[in-house]
N, C-alpha and C positions, 0 to 999 in steps of 0.2 A: 504494500500500500504506500503510495506516494504521500508525503506530508508537506503541506504548504503553510508557511508562516505569515501571519499578519504582523507587520512591524514597520515602524518608521525610524527605528534605531539603527544607524549604519553599522556600528561595531558589532551589535548583536546579530544583525542580518549577515554580516561578513562571516562571523563564526558559524552561523547556521548553514550557509552555503558551503563553507569549507568542510562541514561535518556531514554533508550529504542531503541537506534539506532540498526538496524538489523545486521550490520557488518561493519568492517573497511577494506578498501582496501589499501594495500601498493603497490605502483606503481614502478615496475622494468623496465617498457618499456621505452627505449630510442634509441635503435638501429634504425638508419635511420630517426628518427624523426626530428632532426635539418634540414636535407636536405629536407625532405618531407614537413615540416610545415613552411619553411622560409617565412617571410613576413606575417604570420598569427598570430592573437592574441590567441595563444594556450599556454599550459603549459607543460613543460618537467620536470618530477620530479626526475629522476635518483635515484630512491630508492635503498637502499643497503640491504645486509643481516642483518646488524645491525638494520636498520629500521624495518625489518620484526620481528626480535626477540624482539625488544623493544616494538613495538605496540602489539605483541602477548602476552606480559606479562599482558596486560589489556583487551585483546580481545580474549582470548582463546576460541576456538570453533566457533568464529565468525570473523575469519581472512581470508581475500581474498588477493591473490597476482596476480597482472597482470604481466605476463612475457613477454619476447621478443619472437616474432614469427620469428625465424631464423632457417634455416635448421640445423645449427651446434649447436644451443643452446636450442631449446624449450624442448627437452626431459630431458636434464640435469637440466634446470631451474625448470621444473615440480617437479623433485625429490628433488632438493635442497630446494625448498619452502615448500614442504610437510614435509621433515625431520626437518624443523625449525618452524613448527607450523601452516602452512597454511591448512585450511580446505576446501578451494575452490581455483581453479586456473582459471584465465581469460586469454584466448588466443585472442590477437588482430590481426587486419589486415588479417583476413582469406580470402583466395581466392579459396581454394579447400578443400573438406571434408577429403582428405588424411592427411592434417595437423592436423585436429581434431582427426582423428582415431589414428594417431601416439601419440598424447598426451594422449588419453584415454588408450592406451596400456601402456604408461609410468606410468600413475597414478595408473593403476591396482586396482581400487576400493578404494584406500587409501584417496581420496578426491573427491570433485565434480568438474565438469568442466563447465565453462561458456564461451560463444563465443561472440566476438564483431563483428558485421556486420558494416564494414567501407569501403568496396570496392564495385565496380560495380558487380563483380563476386558473392560476398557473398549475395547481395540483391536478387539474383535469386536462392539461396540455401534453401529457406524455407522448401520445402517438404523433402529435405534430412536431414536438421537439425531436423525436426520433428521426424525422425526415430532414432536419436541418443540419448543416455542417458545423456542429458545436464541438468545442473542446471538452466540455464537461457540464454537468448540472449539479448544483449544490442546493440542498434543501435547508433554508434558514429557519430554524425552529422558533426563535424568539419572535421574529416578525410574523411568522405564520400564526403563532398563537394569538398575537395582538390582532391580526386581520380577522381571525375567526371568533374573537371574543371568548377564547377558550383558556381557562386558567392552568391547564396542564401542559407545560412546555414539551414534555416527552410523550404526550398522548399519541401523536401521529405515528410513533414507532411501535406502539403497542395496540392501537385500535384498528390497525389494518390500512391506514391511509398511505403510509410509505410503501407498504407491500403492494397495494393496488397501483400506485404510481410506477413501481418497479416492473409490474407486469406489462406496462405499456411503453416503458423506456428502458432499453437494454444497454445504453451507453455508459460512459464513465459517470459515476454517481458518488456523492458524499453528503454527509449531514453531521450535525453536532460537532463538538470540539474534541481534540486529542491532547492528552497529557501523559504523564507517567502511568503505566498500567495499574499500579497499586495506589494511585491517588484518585482524584476526581471528586468534585463537589457540585451539586448535592447528590448526584448519582455516581456510584463507583465506576471508574473508567473502564474496568475490565468488562462490565456489563454492556457499556456502550460499544466497546470494541467487538464484543460478541455479536451485537446487533448489526454492526457494520459488516462483519464477516458473513452473517446469515443473508444479508441483503446485497452481497457481492459489491461492496463499495471498493473503488479503486484509489480513492484518495481521502485524506482527512485534513482538517484545518487546525493549526496550532494558534491559539489566541491568548487571552489573559491568563488562563490557568497554566498553560505551558510556560509562558514567560515567568510567572510567579514561582513555578515548581522547579524550573531548570535554569541553572546559571549558564552563561555563555560557554564556559569551559567544559560543561557537562552535556552539551547538546548531542554530540556524537554517541555517547553512551545511552542517552535517553532514546534516541532514534533506534538504536540497536535493541533496547529493551522492548520498545513498542513492536518492532518487527518480530522479535522472538515470541512475544505473547500472541501476536496475530497467527503465527505458525502453529502455536499450541491450540488456539481456538479453531483453526481450520481442521485440525486432526480430531476434534471432539466428535463423539457419536451423535446421532440424531436425538437420542434421549437426553444427552447432556446439553445439546443446543436448546432443547425444549425447556430444560430446567433453567438455563440462563434467561430465556425469554420470560418465564414465569417470575423469576427474581426481578427482572427489569419492570415487569408489569406491576409487581407489588410496590417497588420504589416509586413508580410514577403515580400510583394510586395514593400512596402515603403523602407525597408532595402535594397532590391536588387537594386532599382532605385537609392538610395543614393550612393551605392557602384559604380554603373556604372558612375555616375556623377564625382566621385572622381578618378575612375580608368577606363577611357573610353575604353582602349584597351581590346580585348577579353581575357578571362581567358585561353582559349585553342582553337585550330582549331576545327571547327565543324566536 
C-alpha cells in the first residue's frame, strides 16, 4: 500500500520522501471549509503557492496539490499547481462528473487527477468514475459525515456504503488516515488497516496522527511497520477478517453513542 503524506513542512517532507513515502500532498483547499466544518475536529491548512514550491523542491515528481473545487477557481488552480511542480491534482467535494471533466480538460494530460468522494452525490458516482482516466479516488470520511448529517464518522465503513461504492469502482481507492499500527485514535489503527485490506485499498493518507506519532527520523521504520502489518492482515483467514470487521463495527457504534450522549439533538432533519 502506497502512503501519501499531507505536509507543508519541507524538512519533514524531505525525510518522508527519503524514507520511501509515495508522495507529499500540499493542501490548497479552504474555500467554504470554515463554514462547512464549524464545530468539527477537522483541519484547514490554507496552503499557499509558496508551500507548493517549497515542498516541491524535495518532492519533485511526487507532489500532489489538493485544490479548491469552485466554479470560478478549479481550472485556474489546476494550471497554477501544474506550472509550479504538481504532478497530480486532487479535486475535493465533487458532486457531479462535469466538475471532473472540466479539470481533466484543464490538465490536458500534463498531470494526473484524483477525486475525493465526500458528498452524498459522489458516493453514487462509482460507475462513472470508473470510466474516467483518474489516478485514484479517496473517500473523505469527515466531510462525508458532515454532508450526510451523520454523527458516525466511521459508519460508511461498517454500514455497507464503502462496500457498495467499491462494487462499482475497481480503481485505486483509499479512505481514512494511516499511522503506526499499534496507535490510532479514536479507533485502533490496526482495525482501520484491516478494513483497508478487506476493501482492497491501494493507498493510505498520513495526516495529523502520523505526524504526531512519528518523528522525522523514524518515518522509514514507521512505513516498514505499516507494510508488515498490512502483510499480516492480508494473510488472515476469512473468519479472522470477519472478527476484525465486527470489532470495527463495535468501535464505530460506541463512538456514535458517545456523541449522541454529549450532543442529544439530531444532526439534521431526517
